[in-house]
C-alpha positions as CSV (number, residue, x, y, z in Angstrom):
1,M,32.0,8.7,34.9
2,K,30.9,5.4,36.0
3,P,33.1,3.3,38.3
4,E,33.5,0.6,35.9
5,E,34.8,3.2,33.6
6,S,37.2,3.9,36.0
7,L,41.1,3.1,36.7
8,I,42.3,3.9,40.4
9,L,45.9,3.2,40.9
10,I,46.2,2.6,45.2
11,V,49.8,2.9,46.0
12,D,50.3,1.9,50.2
13,D,53.1,-0.5,51.9
14,T,50.8,-1.9,54.8
15,P,48.9,-5.1,52.6
16,A,45.8,-5.0,55.3
17,N,45.2,-1.0,54.1
18,L,45.7,-2.4,50.5
19,R,42.9,-5.5,51.1
20,L,40.6,-2.4,52.4
21,L,41.1,-0.5,49.8
22,S,40.6,-3.0,47.6
23,H,37.3,-4.5,49.5
24,V,35.4,-1.0,49.5
25,L,36.5,-0.5,45.4
26,S,35.6,-3.4,44.1
27,K,32.4,-3.5,46.2
28,E,31.3,-0.2,44.8
29,G,32.2,-1.7,41.2
30,Y,35.9,0.5,40.7
31,K,38.2,-1.0,38.4
32,H,41.8,-1.1,40.5
33,I,45.2,-2.1,40.3
34,E,47.9,-2.3,43.6
35,A,51.6,-0.8,44.2
36,S,53.0,-1.4,47.4
37,D,56.3,1.2,46.8
38,G,57.2,4.1,45.1
39,R,58.9,2.8,42.6
40,E,56.4,0.6,41.1
41,A,53.5,2.7,41.6
42,M,54.9,4.7,39.5
43,E,55.7,2.3,37.0
44,L,52.1,0.9,36.9
45,A,50.9,4.8,36.6
46,E,53.5,4.9,33.3
47,K,52.2,1.9,32.1
48,H,48.3,2.1,33.0
49,E,47.5,6.1,33.8
50,P,44.9,5.5,35.4
51,D,42.2,8.2,36.7
52,L,43.0,8.3,39.9
53,I,45.7,7.3,42.8
54,L,45.2,7.1,46.0
55,L,48.8,7.2,47.1
56,D,49.9,7.0,50.9
57,I,53.1,8.8,52.3
58,M,54.8,7.8,54.4
59,M,56.8,5.1,52.3
60,P,60.5,3.9,52.8
61,D,62.7,4.5,50.4
62,I,60.1,6.5,47.8
63,S,57.7,8.6,50.0
64,G,54.4,9.7,48.4
65,F,55.7,13.1,48.2
66,E,58.4,12.0,45.4
67,V,56.1,9.8,43.6
68,V,53.1,12.8,43.2
69,K,56.9,14.9,42.3
70,F,57.5,12.3,39.3
71,I,53.2,12.2,38.3
72,K,53.2,16.1,37.8
73,S,56.3,15.8,36.2
74,N,55.7,13.5,33.3
75,Q,53.5,15.2,30.5
76,L,51.4,12.5,30.3
77,L,50.0,12.0,33.8
78,E,50.0,15.3,35.4
79,D,46.5,15.7,34.7
80,I,45.6,12.5,37.1
81,P,44.3,13.4,40.4
82,V,46.0,12.3,43.4
83,I,44.2,12.3,46.8
84,F,47.0,11.2,49.6
85,L,46.3,8.8,52.4
86,S,48.1,9.0,55.8
87,S,47.7,9.2,59.9
88,L,49.5,12.0,59.5
89,S,47.1,14.8,60.4
90,D,49.0,17.9,60.7
91,T,48.2,21.0,58.8
92,E,51.3,21.3,57.9
93,D,51.8,18.1,56.1
94,K,48.3,18.5,54.6
95,V,50.1,21.6,53.3
96,Q,52.8,19.8,52.6
97,G,51.1,17.5,50.5
98,F,48.6,20.3,48.0
99,K,52.0,21.9,47.3
100,Y,53.4,18.6,45.7
101,G,50.3,19.0,43.7
102,G,47.9,16.7,45.3
103,V,44.2,17.1,45.5
104,D,42.9,15.7,48.3
105,Y,44.1,14.5,51.8
106,I,42.6,11.2,53.7
107,T,43.2,10.8,57.0
108,K,43.9,6.9,58.4
109,P,42.0,5.3,59.6
110,F,39.7,5.5,56.3
111,Q,36.2,6.4,56.9
112,K,34.2,4.8,54.4
113,E,32.2,6.9,53.3
114,E,34.0,9.6,53.5
115,T,37.3,7.9,51.2
116,L,34.0,6.5,48.8
117,A,32.7,10.6,48.3
118,R,36.1,11.6,48.0
119,I,36.6,9.1,44.8
120,R,33.4,10.0,43.4
121,T,34.1,13.9,43.6
122,H,37.3,13.5,42.0
123,L,36.6,10.7,39.5
124,Q,34.4,13.8,38.4
125,I,36.0,16.4,37.9
126,R,38.4,14.5,36.1
127,S,35.5,13.4,34.0
128,L,34.4,17.0,33.3
129,Q,38.1,18.2,33.0
130,K,38.3,15.3,30.0
131,Q,35.1,16.6,28.6
132,L,36.5,20.5,28.8
133,N,39.5,19.5,27.0
134,E,38.4,17.7,24.3
135,R,35.7,20.4,23.3
136,I,39.5,22.6,23.5
137,N,40.4,20.6,21.3
138,I,37.6,20.5,18.6
139,L,37.5,24.3,19.0
140,R,41.6,24.4,18.2
141,E,40.8,22.3,15.3
142,R,38.4,24.6,14.2
143,E,40.1,27.6,14.6
144,I,43.4,25.7,12.8
145,E,40.9,24.7,9.9
146,L,39.0,28.3,9.9
147,S,42.5,29.8,9.2
148,R,43.6,27.9,6.7
149,L,40.1,28.3,4.8
150,N,40.8,32.5,5.6
151,Q,45.0,31.7,4.4
152,K,43.8,30.5,1.1
153,K,40.7,33.4,0.7
154,D,43.7,35.9,1.1
155,D,45.9,34.1,-1.7
156,L,43.4,33.5,-4.3
157,V,42.4,37.7,-3.5
158,R,45.9,38.8,-3.6
159,T,46.7,36.4,-6.5
160,V,43.9,37.6,-8.4
161,S,44.6,41.4,-7.5
162,H,48.3,41.1,-8.4
163,D,47.4,39.2,-12.1
164,I,44.9,41.8,-12.9
165,K,46.3,45.4,-11.7
166,N,49.0,45.5,-14.5
167,P,46.7,44.5,-17.3
168,L,43.9,46.5,-15.7
169,T,46.7,49.4,-15.7
170,G,47.1,49.5,-19.3
171,I,43.4,49.1,-20.3
172,I,43.0,52.4,-17.8
173,G,46.4,53.7,-20.0
174,L,44.9,53.0,-23.4
175,V,41.2,55.2,-22.5
176,K,42.8,57.9,-21.2
177,L,45.8,57.8,-24.4
178,M,42.5,58.1,-26.7
179,R,40.6,60.4,-24.8
180,D,43.4,62.7,-24.5
181,S,45.5,63.0,-27.7
182,D,43.8,64.2,-30.7
183,K,46.7,63.0,-33.1
184,I,45.1,59.1,-32.9
185,S,43.6,58.5,-36.7
186,A,40.5,56.7,-36.9
187,E,42.1,53.4,-37.5
188,E,44.7,53.3,-34.9
189,Q,41.2,54.7,-32.6
190,T,39.8,50.9,-33.7
191,Q,43.1,49.2,-33.1
192,M,43.1,50.5,-29.4
193,L,39.3,49.6,-28.8
194,S,40.3,45.7,-29.8
195,V,43.4,45.6,-27.5
196,I,41.1,47.3,-24.6
197,E,37.8,44.6,-25.9
198,E,40.3,41.3,-25.7
199,S,42.4,42.3,-22.6
200,G,39.0,42.6,-20.9
201,T,37.3,39.7,-21.8
202,N,40.7,38.0,-21.3
203,L,40.9,39.1,-17.3
204,L,37.2,38.7,-17.4
205,N,37.4,34.8,-17.6
206,L,40.5,34.4,-15.9
207,V,38.9,35.7,-12.7
208,R,35.9,33.8,-13.2
209,E,38.1,30.7,-13.5
210,V,40.3,31.4,-11.1
211,L,37.1,31.7,-9.0
212,D,34.9,29.2,-10.1
213,R,37.8,26.4,-9.5
214,E,39.2,27.4,-6.3
215,S,35.6,27.6,-4.7
216,K,35.8,23.7,-6.0
217,K,39.1,22.9,-4.0
218,T,39.2,21.6,-0.3
219,E,42.8,22.2,-0.2
220,P,44.8,25.1,-1.3
221,E,47.5,22.4,-2.7
222,E,45.0,20.7,-5.2
223,L,46.1,20.5,-9.3
224,D,43.2,20.6,-11.6
225,Y,45.1,18.8,-14.2
226,S,43.8,18.7,-18.1
227,T,45.9,18.3,-21.5
228,V,47.1,22.6,-21.6
229,S,48.1,23.9,-25.3
230,I,50.7,26.1,-24.3
231,T,50.2,28.4,-27.7
232,D,46.7,29.2,-26.7
233,L,47.5,29.7,-23.1
234,L,50.6,32.0,-24.4
235,E,48.4,33.9,-26.6
236,R,45.7,34.4,-23.7
237,V,48.4,35.9,-21.1
238,I,50.2,38.6,-23.7
239,S,46.2,39.6,-24.6
240,M,45.9,40.2,-21.1
241,N,48.6,42.3,-21.0
242,K,48.8,44.1,-24.8
243,A,46.9,47.1,-23.4
244,K,50.0,47.5,-21.0
245,S,52.9,47.1,-23.4
246,V,51.1,49.4,-25.7
247,V,50.8,52.3,-23.5
248,K,54.4,51.8,-22.1
249,N,55.5,51.4,-25.8
250,V,57.3,47.7,-25.2
251,K,57.0,45.1,-27.5
252,L,55.8,41.9,-26.1
253,D,55.8,38.7,-27.9
254,Y,55.8,35.0,-27.5
255,T,57.0,32.1,-29.1
256,V,56.2,27.7,-28.9
257,N,58.7,25.4,-30.3
258,P,56.5,23.0,-31.8
259,D,53.6,25.4,-32.3
260,N,51.1,22.0,-30.9
261,L,53.0,22.2,-27.7
262,L,51.2,20.3,-25.0
263,M,51.5,19.6,-21.6
264,E,49.1,18.1,-18.4
265,A,48.8,20.9,-16.1
266,D,46.5,22.4,-14.0
267,Q,45.7,25.7,-16.7
268,N,44.3,28.0,-14.0
269,K,47.6,27.9,-11.9
270,I,50.2,27.9,-15.0
271,E,48.7,30.7,-16.6
272,I,48.6,32.9,-13.4
273,A,52.4,32.3,-12.8
274,I,53.3,32.6,-16.8
275,N,50.8,36.0,-16.6
276,N,52.6,37.3,-13.2
277,L,55.6,37.0,-14.5
278,V,55.4,38.9,-17.6
279,S,52.9,41.6,-15.8
280,N,56.2,42.2,-13.9
281,A,58.6,41.9,-16.9
282,L,56.5,45.3,-18.3
283,K,56.5,47.1,-15.0
284,F,60.4,47.3,-14.9
285,T,61.0,47.0,-19.2
286,P,61.5,50.8,-20.0
287,S,59.7,52.7,-22.8
288,G,61.4,51.2,-26.0
289,G,62.4,48.2,-24.4
290,E,60.9,44.2,-25.0
291,V,59.5,41.0,-23.4
292,A,59.5,37.6,-24.9
293,V,58.4,34.7,-23.8
294,L,59.7,31.2,-25.3
295,A,58.3,27.8,-24.9
296,N,59.9,24.5,-26.2
297,E,60.2,21.4,-24.9
298,I,63.4,19.8,-23.9
299,D,63.5,15.5,-23.3
300,G,59.7,15.5,-21.9
301,I,59.9,18.5,-20.0
302,V,58.2,22.1,-21.0
303,E,61.1,25.3,-20.4
304,L,59.3,28.8,-20.6
305,K,61.0,31.5,-20.3
306,V,60.0,35.3,-19.4
307,K,63.1,37.9,-20.8
308,D,63.0,41.3,-20.7
309,T,65.5,44.1,-21.6
310,G,64.6,45.7,-18.8
311,I,66.5,47.7,-16.1
312,G,67.4,44.3,-14.2
313,I,67.5,42.9,-10.4
314,P,70.1,44.2,-8.3
315,K,72.4,40.6,-6.7
316,K,71.3,41.4,-3.2
317,L,67.6,41.1,-4.2
318,Q,67.4,38.3,-5.8
319,E,68.6,36.2,-2.9
320,D,65.2,36.8,-1.7
321,L,63.1,36.8,-4.8
322,F,61.1,34.2,-3.7
323,T,61.3,33.9,-0.4
324,N,61.1,37.3,0.6
325,A,58.4,39.2,-2.0
326,K,57.9,42.2,-0.1
327,K,62.0,43.1,0.6
328,S,62.6,42.3,-2.8
329,S,59.1,44.9,-4.2
330,R,60.3,48.0,-5.7
331,N,59.0,50.7,-8.2
332,G,58.3,50.2,-11.7
333,T,60.2,52.0,-14.3
334,N,56.8,54.2,-14.9
335,G,56.1,54.4,-11.0
336,E,54.0,51.5,-11.2
337,V,53.7,50.6,-7.3
338,G,55.3,47.6,-6.6
339,T,53.2,45.5,-3.9
340,G,56.0,42.7,-2.6
341,L,53.4,39.7,-4.0
342,G,53.5,37.4,-6.7
343,L,56.8,35.9,-7.2
344,D,56.0,33.8,-3.9
345,I,52.6,32.3,-5.5
346,V,54.7,31.8,-9.2
347,Q,57.0,29.7,-7.4
348,F,54.6,28.0,-5.5
349,Y,52.8,26.6,-8.8
350,V,55.6,25.6,-9.8
351,E,56.4,23.4,-7.5
352,L,53.4,22.1,-6.9
353,H,53.5,20.6,-10.9
354,K,57.1,18.9,-9.4
355,G,58.9,21.8,-11.4
356,E,61.4,24.9,-10.8
357,I,62.2,28.3,-11.2
358,C,65.1,29.9,-11.1
359,V,66.3,33.8,-12.8
360,E,68.9,35.4,-14.5
361,S,69.6,38.7,-14.5
362,E,72.2,41.9,-14.6
363,L,71.7,45.6,-14.1
364,D,70.5,47.4,-17.1
365,E,70.3,44.7,-19.3
366,G,67.8,42.4,-18.6
367,T,65.8,39.8,-16.5
368,T,65.2,35.9,-17.7
369,F,62.6,33.7,-15.5
370,F,63.3,30.5,-16.3
371,I,60.5,27.8,-15.6
372,K,60.5,23.6,-16.1
373,I,58.2,21.2,-15.7
374,P,57.2,18.4,-17.0
375,I,55.1,17.4,-19.8
376,E,53.3,14.6,-18.0
377,K,51.4,15.0,-14.4
378,V,54.0,13.6,-11.9
379,S,52.5,11.8,-9.3
């Protein structure tokens, strides 16, 4: 640290000592401020935050020990090195000075070269400490950024994996059904193969879009708005889950009113949210049941309902449905493993669009999830 870049606070109740130290420091190019008592020293320290304090011990009213206690108790000042100045030379006095937080001790009368050498040493240490702290802060910021990126990656992986799990289970189920059953007609096999092909293609497209869009974003909170056809979106969702519905013998359908209903949204995130709810509905709906997605527009709001005739959600689980996904995790009606993932993501994506989500459910009767999102982009 160059002398002109540093600021030194001199504290001494003897005017002659202040003049002497002021002269020595000025000649060496150091900037400095002066205080003649402890109270003034504390005020100047708070106001200017000097790089070094030369502090007399024996002062009226407030001693140097009390001043350094104040300095070390202030978060903004605690790192400032304090060199005690005193005619006291007993070892006990020096030990007490170090105990209070002083970094060095200069005995009066001052020796110019010794005083300057100690000042230079502690200013250099102070400078190195500042550089170290800056680097530590940079490393902490990088650590936070890496943690954020890792979290984004983890969220993406779990979103995609959760979203495709049930549709893939359905595809595999259809394949097993075709392989193990000798009662399936050629026409039925053709229909099943068509469902498998369509579901697989849409799943592949979904994964590609998720990876492509998310890789272009630096913040998970960003939305890639476009004009979205609700009918097209729901057709894709139904197609991805068709195989699962066939295997479980659950009727799966959708209705959009009006047919040409459009909205401004991040298609990828809305599709993930709806697909998540549909796959969950299929998981908790037994054979012979129904799952329906209903979409309509009311006063500039798109209302989407995912309704099933499944086993319902117990009241105690509804309380933590969106806030504690793992706690509300359950296995499906065919033993499908509950991951505890999904609904927190759905809520997050809906709220990014300035929308809201809620649920109504009765045991053994079914569950309906309601999503309401503004048709137009909300800034």
